[in-house]
Residue, then its C-alpha position, 0 to 999 in steps of 0.5 A: m725322209s720320204g717323197v719327192l721334191v721337184f725343182i721347178e724351172q720357169v719359162g716366163d710365167e709358165v712351168a717349163a716342159i721338163s718340170r711338167e715331166l718331173l711332176g708327172q713321174g714324180q707322183a708315181l715315185a713319191a707313192a713308191l717312196g711312201g711320201p708326198l710330191s712337193a715342189v719348190v719355185i725359186g725367183a723374184q716372182a716365184g708366187t706367180v708360178a706356184a698355183k700352176v704347179v699345184a694344178l699339176g699335182a704337187t701336194t705342197v709347193y714351196t716358194v722362195t721369193d727374194p730380190a736377190l733371186a731375180v737372176y740365177t746364181t749358184d749360191g742363191y738358188v742352192a740356199a733357197a733349195q736347201a730351205a725347201v729340202a729342210a721343210a719337205q724332208p724328201a728322199l729324192v730331189l728331181a731337176g732337169a739336166s739343163f746346163q743351169a740345173r747341172d750347176f745347181g744340182a751338183a752344188l746342192a748335192a755336195d752341200l747336202d752330202a747327197g747322192l747325185a745322178v746326172d742325165v738320167t732317163d729312168l728312175q725306179v724305187a724298190g724296197g725304199a732304194i732309189t735306182a737311176i738309169s743314165p746312158s753314156h758313150g753315145g748310148n752304147v753304155v747304160n749306167t745303173y746307179s743304186f743308192t742305199p735306202g735312207t740316202l738323199v738323192v739328187a737326180l738330174v733328168r734328161k728332157q723328153s724322158f717322161a710324160e708330162a703331168a696332166d693339168g687340173a689337180s686341186g687340193g695342194t697348198v703353197t708355203a712361202l719360205a724365207l731365203p736363208a742368210t747366205t753370201i752370193r759371191t756372183q753378181v750378174t750384171s746383164v743377161a742377153p740371150k743370143s739372137g737367132v739361135v735354134n733351141l733344138t734341145d726343147a724341140a719335140i720334133i726335129i728333122s736333120g739333114g746330112r751329106g746325102l742331100g748333095d749341097k747347101d741349096n738342097y738342104y734349105k729347099l728340103i729340110p726347113a719345109v718338112a720342119e715347117a709342115l710338122g711344126g718342128a725344128y731342123g738340125a744337121s750332121r757335123a759334116v753338113v755344118d763343117a761344109g758351111w751349109v748351116p750354122y753350128e747351132h743346128q748341129v746334132g751329135q757328140t760335138g753338137k746338141t744332144v736331143s731327145p725329141k718325140l720324133y727325130i727324122a734323119a734325112g741323108i745321114s749315114g749314122a756315124i757314132q758321133h751323130l748317134a751319140g746326140m740323138r739315139t735316145s729320141r722316142n721315135i727315129v725315122a731314117i731316110n737313106k739310099d744305102p740299105d746298110a747305113p748304120i742309122f737304120r740300126v737305131a731307127t724305129l722306121g726306115l725308108v730306103g730311098d734318095v732323100n732328094d726324091v722322098l722329102p718333096l713327096l713327104t712334105a706335100e703329103l704332110k701339108r695335105r694331111l695336116g692342112r698346112 
């Protein structure tokens, strides 16, 4: 076994951002493992995405196309992935740490008797041994999982952990595989996305507001304006959600969404451990709070001591001026 196999998630006919990240990091990991970077695209129309995956650096892209794979089921997708693993013989299988991929990855690892690491933020290879890094307990504990050389490893990676692969590669091939005979025990009768739900987990920029804003009117007057100026999404602390200012879908924290954007702005948020658990792995954290001793400053890349009700209007105006929005 050698090299890396990436499970490709799709957004329509496009390669999902997390899969672009895995293809980017997968090139270095495959080289360290002494094998190729391959990928598998599964679905009823898998072939339409395969060429885009080749352009992102995969040497071989396996497609498993079948009407039974039109919607996700654990049985169908795991059987399809097993066919790709048998063809590629990788040392490492990479997938995202989304809810669907966690279900898929855990089942695949169990069926293949492989090692499993979940919510991974870094991967290293030394002497043929794979090591996975995974934070837990709100980032206060960093777990290091080392796997014996020769053990197949399935790693489910947190979004925004790696840089995305650059487009423009060439020379890869596409190989079609048949879906192995399998019993699909789940029948999906309909898929209806919930309307009006903000997708914080995919956002590259998030600004969240807390109790320091004072009231609901100030939240909606200040927070969405900054998010719009930056082209990002807006979130909230649990206290703000519990107070009824914003819906639960905007909550960041241990009992809300766990996010890892490129930029996270915490406005009027003190930084309770429950909130830090949901955002402390963000690449850049900007904290605005009038209390210089607020815990949020301990994890901040940049801190500004001041009243958010005074700072945010000035920030919004300057962002619009500089960005022409």
